N, C-alpha and C positions, 0 to 999 in steps of 0.2 A: 440388530436382531437380539434383543435383550434376553439374557438367560442362557444364550448359546455362545455368543461371541461378542466382541467389542471392536468391530472394524471401524476404521475412520469413515465418516460419511463423505460422499463425493463432494469435492469442492466445486463451486460453480465456475470459477475462472479456469479456462483451459479444458473443460469437459466438453463432450460432444453434444450435439443438438438434443438427442434422446435424453441424455443425463440432465441437461439444463431444463428441458420440458418437465421431466419427472420431479425435479427439485421444486419447480414452481407449483406442481400439483400436490406434492407431499414433502413439505419442508422438513429437513432433518431426518428423512426416512429413506434416503437413497444410498446404496453401498455398492462398491465395485470389488471385483477379484476376491469374492468371499470363498474361503476353502470349504467345499461341501463335506469334506471329511470331518469338519467340526460342527456341521449342521446335522448330518446323518446320524441316526441312532446306531447304525452299523459302523460309523466312523470310516466310511468309504466314499470316495468320489473326488474328482478334480475340482478346479475353481469355477465358480459361477461368475460370469463376466459382469453382470449387473443385476442388483436386487433392489426392489422397492417394497417398503413395509408400511402400508397405510395405517394411520392411527385413528381414523373415524370411518363410519360407513359411507359418508359422502365422499371421502377420499378414495375409497374403493370404487365408487361409482365413477368418479372423474378419471381414474386410471383406466378402468375398463372402457369408458367412452373414448379415451385417447387412443388406446391400442387398437380398438375396433375401427376407428376412423382412418387409421394408417395401415391397417392390415398387418400388424406386427405379431409375430409368433411369441408365445409366452407359456410359462408353466406356473401353476399355483402351488405353493408350498405351505404346509403347516409346520408340524414338528418333524415331518419326514419319517414318521414311525414306519409307514408301509411303503417307503420308497427306497430303491437301490439306484444310486447315481452312477453314471458311467465314470470309468477311471479318467477319461479325458476331460471331464467337467461338463459345463453347461454354457452354450454359446448364446442361447436366447434369453430374453428377459424373464426373471423370476419374480413373482408377486408373492410376498410372504405375509401370511395371516398369522400373527403371533401376539406376543404380550402387549404390543402397542394397541391392539384391538381386543382388550380383555376385560371390558366392563362387566359388572355383576350387580344385580339389584334384587332384593327380596321384598315381596308384598304379600304377607300372610303365607299361604301355602303355594303361592305362585312366584315364579322366579323368571327374571329376564337376564340373559347372559349373552355377551358377544362371543364370537366364534374363536377368538384367539386365546382364550383362557386355557391354561394347562389343566387337563382333566383331573388329576389328583387335587389340585387347588380348588377346582369347582366342587369336588366331593367334600373337601374339608370345610368350605364355606357353608355348604348345606348342613353339615354336621353341627357347626357352630350355631346355626339357626334352628337346630332341633328338627330338621326335616329329613324324612326317611324316603327311600325309593331309589337312591343312586349309590348305595353303599358298594354295589358290585363293580362300580367304575373306579374305585379309589386307587387301584394299583395299575391302571392302564396308562402307559406313557403316550401322550398325544394331546392334541388340541381338541376343543369341543367341536369345532367344525368337522374335523375328520371323524370324530366319534359319531356324530349325527349322520354324516354321509354313509358310513359303513353300518349304521345301526349297531354300533359296537357295545360291548359289555362283557361280562363274564358270568359264569354259572348258567350259561345258556340263556341269559337275559339280554335285552337290548334297550338302549336309551330311548328308542322311539316310543315305547310304552308310556313315557312320561311327557312327551311333547304335546303342547297345545298347538303351536304353529312355528314355522321356520321362515326366517327372512333371508333372502338371497339376492345377489346382484347378477344380472344377465350379462351376456357377452358384450352387449352394447351399452351397459351402464345403468339399466333400469332396475328398480327395486321391486322384488316380488315377495309376497307373503303367501305361504301355503299352509293349509290346515294339516293336522296329523294324517287324516285320511288321504289327502292329496299327495302326501310325501311317499306313499307306497311302501311303507316299512314292512320288510320281511326279515327272516333270519340273515343278518349281516348284509342286508341289501336295502337300498332306498332309490327313489327316483333320481337322486342327485348324481348317482354314479353314471358317468357318461353324458350328463345333461349339459355340462360346460358352464354351469353357473357357480358362483362363489357363495358358499354359506357364510353369512356375516353375523347371525344371531338367532336366538330362538327363545320362545316362552315355554315354560314347563309348569306342570302341576304335580306337587309332591304331597305327602301326608305328614302330619305331625307325629314324630316319634315320642316314646314315653318321656325322653329327656335327651338333651344334647350328649350327655355322657354315654347313654345306651347306644345311640347311633355311632358314636366314636368307637365304642367297644366292639361293635359289629365290624366296623372298618378295620380295626386292628387285628381281629380274627382272620379276616379275608387276606390282609397283607401278610400275616404270618404264614398262611397256607401258600401264598404265592412265593414267598421267600424259600420255602421248603421245596417247592415243585419246579421253579423256574430259575434259569441262570440270571443273576442280577448284577454280577460284578464284572462281566465282560460285555463289550458292545454287541447288541443284537436288535432285531426289529420286532421281537415278540414272535407270535406264532407265524410260521411260514406258510403252511397250507391250511385252507379252510376245511372245516369238518363237513363231510358229505353224509347226510342222514342215512342213505342206503348202505354205504360202507360202514358207518358207525354201527348200524344194527347188526351187520353180519360179522365184522371183524374188530370194530372198536375205532377210537379216534386216530387221527393221523400219526401222532407221536408214538402211540402203542404199536401201530402197524409198522412204522419205519423201524422201531426198535426190534420187533419180532423178525424183521427181514435181515437183521444183523448189521444195520448201518449206524447204530449209535456209536459216536466217537470217531467216525470216519473223518479224515482230514485231507484237505487239498490246499497247498500253499499255506496261507495264514488263516483259512476258514475251516471250521469244524462243525459237524453235526453234534450238538451238545451232548456230553456224557450224562447231563442231568435230566434233559428232556429232549427227545429226538425230533420234536416239531420246532425246535429252535436251532438256527445256525448262528454260531458266534464268531466274532472276529478275534481270533486267538493271538494273531501277530501280524499286523499290517496286511490284512487280507485285501485282495483286489475284487472288484465286481465280478470278474471272470471266474474267480475261485468259487464265489458264492453261487453264481449261476450254474456252474458245473455240478456242484453238490445238489442243487435243486433238481437238475436234470437226472442225475443218477438216482436220487431218492424216488422221483416220480416214475421213472422207467422200471425200477425194481419192484415198486408196489404194483404197478400195472401188470408186470409179468407174474407176480405171485397171487394177485387178487382179481384182476380184470378191471379194476377201477382206476380212472385217471384222476389224480388229485389236482385241484386248482390252487394256485398260490394266492394268498392274500396280498402279498407284496407285488409292486409293479416296478419295472425297470424304466429309468428315465435316460434317454439317449442324449448325446451332446446337442442335437437340434431340437430337443424338447418333445420328442415322441414318447408317449407313455404306453407301455405294453405290459400285460400280465407277465410276471417273471418266468412262469413255466413255459410260455410261448417263446420268449427270448431264449430260454435255456435250450429249447428244442433246436434252435438254429445254430447252437454251438457244437463243437466236436466233442460230444460226451463219450467217455471211455466205453468201449464195447462190453467190458467186464468190470464189475464193481471191485474185483480183486486188483485192478490196475490202480486203484486209488488208495493212498496210504491209510492204514487203519481199518480197512474193510475186512470183515470176516463173515461173509454170507453163509448161512446154513439152511438146510431144510427146516421149515418152521411148521409144526403141527397146526392144522386149521387154515393154512394158506395154501393156495394152489401152487404147484411146483412147475 
């Protein structure tokens, strides 16, 4: 899993039947006992028992046909930006869409890219080609497939606006191509969320910028703003809670509301609500998944009590058996402290403009 770790590929001799079969389907792309703490953007999680990283779309099709025919449970991983892995690790097969599936091609203002390309690298290649329209993605840590699935972006923009069509692989290994209209793009939403298909590539249409240097200059401005606003030197998954337009109109974005509730800098174990931006939870010192989930639960309940709004998490929790659950729902199942004052660093105060 290039760029993240360099584990030894599974050797054919002495490996189990599943490992041998996967090696035949994806030569050189099967790994075992991968520490998820080295994969996760949060640097949290136990070992993944077995990981397969396809290098072509046809390999993705073959892997999906194989797991479907045998009824095998699996989890699809990209850069894991929006995933929180269990401290116990992952027992089911992980299918990794990453740098091995990172092809990129420019044809005038049209671009074809495979889903495993790193989003900042995608944006830089567009800048080199003098194409404008994706500058807002240049600082987003993740793979292109995840960006498309979430209709991700910044500055309240979404990559879906530039999509011509998206290619995906179904649970049974069939290839599907959907037009932008068929993808159902909305703010941070697409049809692919919950569909069970793997995004493997997409075509885009951009516009020619004044020059490659002008596109790059705009990207540098955006990156500078992100460095000032967001924690970048400690492990984190990016924004924890998605912005609710109704709450935004009445009280502001999640980070501002969490901060006004007095939770900025709250710490539990090795996890902390960032002192720089309250919609980020950072791994300050060997945080556990349970620490992060508890902070998510405390922040969500406190905001609900003060505003009446339930914040939904962008991040999902991955259980050892591969169940993927929105992190705020998993947090509700934990024993969240009854009072935020029970958590180290909390200093809740009456906040003007928020319900008490």
